[in-house]
N, C-alpha and C positions, 0 to 999 in steps of 0.2 A: 167409570167408577165414581164413588162418592166424592162430592166436592168437599175438600178438607180445608179450603182457604180461610175459613173462620175458626179453625180448630187448633188446639195446642197439644203437642205430643211430647212426652218425656221418655228418653231412652237411656238406660244405664248400661255400663260396659260399652260405651259408644266409641271408644278410641280405636278399635280395630275389629276385624272380622265381621260377624253377623251384626253386631251393634252399629258399626260404622255404616255398613250397607243399608241398614234399616233407617238410620237417621237421614240418609240421602234419598230414601225411597218415598218418604211421606210427601205426597203430592200437594204442595201449596200450604201445608200446615206449618205453623210456627213450631220449632222444635227446641227443646232443652236437652242438651247432650251432657252426659255425666260419665266420668271415669276418674281413675287416679292420675293419669298422665296428662299434665297440662299442655305440653307442646302438641301432642297428637290431637287433643280437643281443639286447640286454637286453629290448627291447620284444617280440621274438619269444618269448623264454623266458617272459616273463610271460603272453603269450597262450596258449602251450601249457599252462602250469601252471593258468591260469584255466579251461581246458577239461578239467582233471583229469589232465593228463599230467605227466611228469617231464622236465625239460630242464636242461642245463648248457651255458653259453656259454663259448667260448674264442676270444679274438681271435687270428687266425692269418693269416699271409701265406704262401701255399703256395709262393711263390718262394724262401722261406727254409727251408733244410734243418732248422735247429734248431726252427723253429716247428712243422713237421710232426711231428718226433719228440716234441716236448712235447705236441702235440695228442693223439696216440694214447696216450701215457702217461697223460695226464689222463683220457681216456676209461676206461681200465682201472682207474685209481686211484679214479675217481668211482663207476663202476657195476659194476666187477668183471670185465668181459668185453667183447668186441666181436663182434657177430653180423652186422651189415650195415654196409656203407660205401658212400656215394654221393659219388663224386669229381666234383663239379659245378663247383667254382671254376674260373674261366677269365678270360681277358683278350682282348678283340677287337683292341686296339691302334689305331693310327691308319691309316686307309685312305690308301694312297699308291701311285702307279705305281712300277714296279720301279726306274726311274732316279732316283726321289726317295726311295725307301724307306730310312729311316735304319737303320744297323746296330743301334743301341740298341733300336729298336722291334722289329726282327727277333729280337734276343737275348731281349728281355723276353717276346715271344710264345712262344718256345720254352721259356724257363725257367719260365714260369707254366703254360702249357697242357700241355706234354709232360713236362718234367723234374719239375714239381710233381706231376703225376699219377703218374709213376714212383716218386717218393719216397713218396707216399701209399700206393700199392700195396705197397711194400716194408715199411713199418711196419705197415700193416693186416694183411698176410699173417703177419708175425711174431706179432702179437697173436692172430690166429685159430689159428695153430699152437700157441701156448701153451695155449689153452683146450681144444684137441683136439675141438672141437664142429663144425668146419667153418664155413661162412658163405657170404655172398653179397655180391658187390661189383658196383656199377654205375658205369661211367664215362659221362660225358656228352660226346658229340661234337656234331656239327652236320650238316646236309645238306651243308655244305662239307667234310665228311669224304669226299665222293664226287667232287666236281668243283671246279674253280676258279672264281673270280669276279674281274672286273677290280678292281684296287686292293686286293685282299685276300690277297695272296700269303702273307704271314706267318701270318695266321690260318688260312687254308685248309690250308697245309702242316702246321701244328701239329695241326689236327683230323684230317687224313689219317693222321698218325702214330699217333693214339690207337686206330685200328682195329687196326693191326699190334701195338701194345702190348697191347691187350685180348686178341686171339686167342692171342698167344704166352703171356701169363700164364695164360690159361684152361687151355691145354694143360699147363702146369707145375703149377698148383694143383689141378686136377681130382682127381688121386689122393688128395689130402688132404681132399676133400669141400668145397672152396671153389669156388663158381661165380663166373665173371667174365663180364659182358656189357657191351655198350655201347648206348646209345640215341643217335640222331641226329635231334633235333627240327628241324622246319622253322620257319616264321614263328610265333613265340609272343609273346604280348602281355606283354613284359617291358621293364624299363628299358634293357637292352642292345639289344633290338630297336628301341626308340625312337631310340637313338643311331645305329644303322646306317641306319634309315629316313631320318634327317636327312642323313646322309652320302651316301646313294645318290641322293636328290633325285627328279627326275621319273621316273626308271626304276623307282621303287618300285612304283607303281600297276600298271605293265605286268607286272612280275614276279609281283605278287599274283594276277593273272589266271590264272597257271599252277597255283594251288592248287585242286584239285578241289572242295573244300568252300567256296571263295570267302570264307574268313574266316581270321582269326588263330586259332591254338590258344590255349587258356588254360593258365597254369602248372599248374592243378589237374589238367588232363588228362594232362600229362606226368608229374606226380607219381604218378598212378595207374598209369602204365606202369612207373615205377620200383618202386613198391610191389609190383606183380605179379612182377617179376623177382626181387625179394628173397624173396617168399613161397614156401611149400612147393608152391603150385600150379604153380610154375615149376621144380620140383625136377630136371627132366631137361633144362633149358635152360642151356647155357653156351657161351661163345665166340661168341655170337650178336649180330648187329647188328639192332636194331629201329628203325624209322624212323617215328615219329609226326609226320607232316608234312602231313596232309590231302590226300595224293596228289601233292604238289608234285614230288617227284623222278621220278615216273612220266611226267611230261610233258617231261622234259629229254633 
């Protein structure tokens, strides 16, 4: 696979789950890891460095415009460039029926999942423009980017929006050599998944039967999908939606 030893990767939502696995997966690249939880970021940075990598942690809340601007500036100041960006941070919000859905929950879902990703793309693109070397960006959606689910209107709407955002920005940045793709994972064994499983209750086991592989995905499997999309092996792939879901969406 592509030699990434001279490359710099930025991963949001890196403190757990898919983001954490992705930060550890970037082979040889210098990584900037961002999330809201300082302790988890510090432990991840130590883990990456203990394995021979280079990492810099930056506490970031992607719902805050100033945090995102500071994050990308920190990346360039620390490592001199930005080659890969993984916009993974997100918020599932509280599950509630539409008649009970609080407006503040709706606003937070949009501000974090959609507006946060838009802001990340904006600053990441500027950094890649400045380097003149192109780059690759991967946004992280969900199988709920394709269909709705009871009590998940805010989250599903936000994740639907990410596909339109990805394809639009891909068309815009392609001439500058910047590829933009989105992955839409299914049931993955992460803390977010555990929270959703508790909320769904008895319906969970029935829905898991729709997964062809009859198991949860591992964060490391999703990380490898992201790594591929960033690599030179995916040099002619942009504006694409990949769905590592064990076959789940094929049954719906």
